[in-house]
N, C-alpha and C positions, 0 to 999 in steps of 0.2 A: 281135966279138960285138953281136947286135942289142939296141939300148936299148929301153925301153918308152914309149910315147905314149899318154895317156889323156886324154879329154876329156869334159866336162861336154857335155849335149845342147843344152838350150835357152839360146841365148845366143851360144855359140861356133860352134855348128853351125846352129841354126835361129833363126828371129825370134820363135818363138811362145812362149807360155806356155799350153801345151795345157790344163791343169786349169782356169786363169782363162778360157779362151775357151769350154770344156765348160760351165762353170758359168754364163758370160753368155748362152749359147745357150739351154739348157734351164731355167734358172730364172730366174722374174721378178726384176729388179732385181740379177741374178747378179753383175754386176761390181762393184756396191757391196759385196755380201754377201761375196764373195771378198777384196776388198781389205780389209775390216774383219778378216776372219779372218787373212790374211797378216800384217798389222801386229801382231796379237795373238800370232802364232807368232813373230815378230821379238821380242817382248816377253818370252815365256816362254823363248827359246832364248838370247838375246844380253844380256838384262838381269837378270831374275829367276834365269835359269839353273836353272830348276826340275829336281829329279832327274828322269831317266829321260825328259825331254823333249829332243827333238832338231830343229832347224832343218829344215823343210820338212815336217813334220806337218800342215801346212794342207790337203794332199792326202789326209790320214786325216779330217780335221775336216770336210771339206766332203761326203764320201761319203754320210752319211745324208740330206743334202738332195739330193742327185743321185738317189738311190733313191726319195725321197718324190716326186720330179717325174718319175719314169718313165724315168730313163737306163737304159740296157741296155749289155751288152757290145757288141752290133751297133751301136748309135748311136755309142759310143765308138770303135769301129774305123772305122766309115764316116766320122764327123766328123774324126778325126785324119788320114786319108788325103786327105780333102778341102781341109782347111785349112793341110795343111803349107806354110810358107814358109821355105826355106833361106837362109843366108848366101851371097852370090854366091861362086862358085869352089869352095865346100866340097866338092863332089863331087870334082873334080879333087884338092883338098888331101889327102882321106882315102885316094884311090886311091894317091897318092904315098907318103904316110906307111906304107901298109900294105906298101909294097915295101921300106922301109928299116928298120921297126920293129915291135915287137909292138904293135899298135894296138887300143884298148879304148875303149868309150864307158860312162862310169859316170853314170847319171842318176837323179834323183828321179822324173822323169816316169813315168805309168802306161805300163804294158807295151804296151797298145794302140796309143799314139803311137810308142813305140820300134820296134814292128814295122813300122809304116807308115814311119817314118824308115829303117829298114834296107833295105827293098824299094825305096825311091826313090833310096837311095845305093848300092845293091849292097853294103852292109856286113854281115859275118856276124852274125846274131843271138846266136851262142853267144859274142861276144865283147863282150857288152853285161851290164851290172847295171842293173836299174831296179825300180820298184814293181810287184809282182806282184798281179794282182786279178781276181776274177771277181766283178763287182757282182750278176750274176743269181743267185747262190746264196745271196743274203740275202732272206730273205722278212719283209715286214712288213705288219701290218694295215692297213686302210684308217683306222682310227682313230688309228694312228700316225703315218701319212702326212700327216693333218689336223693333228697336232699339230706336226710337223716343218716343214709349210708355214707355221705360225703362228710357229715360232722362227725360221724363215728370214726372215720380214718384221720380226721385231723386231730380229734381227740386222742387218739391212741398214738399219735406221734409226739404229743407232748411229754415234757419230762415228769416224773414223778415226784412231787413236792416233798422235800426233807423238811422236818419240822424240828428246829433245833431249840434246846432249853432256853429260856429267856424271851422267846420271840412272843410278842403281844399284839402287835398291829401290822398291817399290810406293808408298812414302810421298814418293818424290822427284817423282811425277808431279802435274799439276794434278789437282784433284778431280773434274773431268770424266771424266778418262781413268782415274783409279784405279777410279771406279765403273764405267767400261765393262769394265775388266779383271776386276772382281769379278763383274759380270753374266755376262761370257762364261765365268768359270771355273764359275759355278753352272749354265750351260746346258749346257756340253761334259762337265763331270765329274760332275754330279751328275742332272741331267735326262735326257739323251740317252745317257749311260753305264749308266742303269739301264732303257733301253728295250731292246726286242728288237733294235734297229738298233745299239745300243751295242756288239754283238759285232764290227762292223765294226773298232772302236778296238783290241779284243784282238787281233785275227786279221790284219789288214793291216799288213805290216812295211813302212813307207815308208822308202825308201832317201835318208835326210836327211843332216845332218851327221856324226855318228858312223858311220852305215853306209857312207857314201861312204868315209871313211878307211879302214874295215875291208875294204872291196871293193878298194882300192888296195892295202892289204897282201896280200890274196889274189892279186891279178894278179901281184905280184912274186914271191911264192911259187909260183906255177902255172908261171911261165917261169924259176924258179931265177935271179932276178936281184936285186941290191941295191937299195934304194931311191934310191940315189944316182944310178942311171941311169934312173930316172924323170922324165918331163916331164908335168906335169899342167896342163890349161888349163880354166879355170872363170871364173865371173862374179857370184856372189851368197854369200848367207850359208850356203847348203847347203855351199858350197866351202871355208869357213873351216878346219874340222879336216883336211882333206886338204891344204890348203895349209902348214899348220902341220907336218905329218906330213912331207911331202915336203921342205921347208925344212929341219927338223932333221936330216934325214938327207941333206943336200947334193944334193937332187934339185932339179929346176927347176920352179918354180911361176909360172904365167902368168896374170895378169887379163886376160880379153878383153872389152872394152867393161864392165868390172865397175862395179858399184856400189860405196859406201864400205866395206861388208864385205870385198870381194873386195881392193880396193887396199889395205886396211890389213893384209891377211894374205898378200898375193903378193909376188912379188919382182920381176917385170917387168909393166909396164902397157902394154898394146896398145889404141890407138883406131883401129878400122879398120871400114869398113863391108864390107869384103872379107877373105876368109880367106887370100889370098896370104901374108900375114904369118905366120900359123901354120906354113905350111908351109915358110918360110924359116927359122923358128926351129927347127924340127922337124929340119929338113935339117942343119943345122949342129950341133945338140946330138946328133942320133943318129950323125953320122959322125964328130964331133971331141971332143964332151964340152962339160961346162958352162962351164969356162973360156974355151974359144973363143967360145961364144955371147954370154958376158958382156962380153967385149973388143969385139965387134962391136956390142952394144948401147949402150956407152959412146960410139962414134962412128957413130950411125945416120944417115948421110947417103950421097947418092949416090956421092961420091968415093970413100969408105972401102968401101962395098958393092961398087964395081967392082974394087977390089983384094982382095976377101975370097975365102974358100973355098966360097961359096954356089954352088949349081948354076948353070950359066949360064943354063939353060933357064928356071929360076925368077926369077933375076934380070932377064931380058928381059921376062916376064910382069910383073913388078913395075913396070918402067919404062913398059911399055906401057899399064898400068891407071893409073900415076901419072907421067905426063910432066912435071909441075911439082914439086908438093910431096909428099912421101912421106907415109903415115899416121904418126901420132905414136907412137913406141916409147921408153919411159922406163923404166931402172932405178928402183926405188921406194926413196926414202931417208926418214929422218924428217924431211928438211927439206922435199921435195917433197910429202910424202904427203896433205896437207889440201887442197893446190892440185890433184893428180892426182885426189884422190876426186871433188871437185866438177866438173872436166873430164870425168872419165870417166863419171860419174852422168849429165852433161848430154848427152853424146854417145850414150850407151848409150839415152836417151829418144828421140834423132834417129834412131837405127837401128831400135830396136823399137816405137816409138809411146809417146807419153807416160805412159798408164796402165800398160801392162807394165812400163814402163822404172822407174817408181817402185816397183815391188814387190821385196821383199827378197831 
């Protein structure tokens, strides 16, 4: 029986945050604009848990601004292909996994980026789920473009909301952040929602938290396999729901250079700048099951690996890449969770860059 391997894209497969990079490239002060909105996204999804709102909707909220600044489908396609940066060894990892498992990518990313990624990796596009978008089909007036540019400047001057532990409602935030949240609510859900470009919010289905979990269920049904035979690799807030789903059904949930949201919801933490560890975990899980891989993770060292059932070719490659110290791999427990969350978040910034690494 072939098991199922599913991976998020940005993080486990590539170093990019494509939507952030597009916004930074085409919108003045776009890096700050995107970061403010991304943190607002974290607040709505994980703190306020606003009904109907899912983690990853930043990719929807940013679209009217991209449209106002002349971003087209062609520009998105060209930029995505030119800016693609892969995790080392990931092409070999995905080719290997496709031989031993049903392999899928489930990503919040825009389809322009996923298509560029699939072409670079020779991965079948039909085995991907992502945010479908044709930005060209949305027409807005010059007057609305001017107003959206004014709003973009206003948002980019707002403070980046910091989310402290224990914050559970709007009143728990400092006054400055509470005001920022209310201002963003006004801008997105009243001002832009009532513009012509607000149609984007209603029509674009961002593959965020709940949608990723639904896509994972769909994959399992498609190949007629129970979720206990699914391995899912993710790294961020958009993977929380899928991690929970897979874990509840005895599947395997892997955080690959994950932030605090990933570590607190996954089962195994991987800190590695190379995807060889993903290949090894997939190899053992897909050939022997979850119990075998958990046993290996409990004794993650060179001596135990040499005695294990890992493919010799993969093992030789691992030792070749890491002749002295292996990448860090840990089973996540209540006792080590906070330490791992901090370590993994810092390692994430090292691999993907400080700014992208800080995004939810």
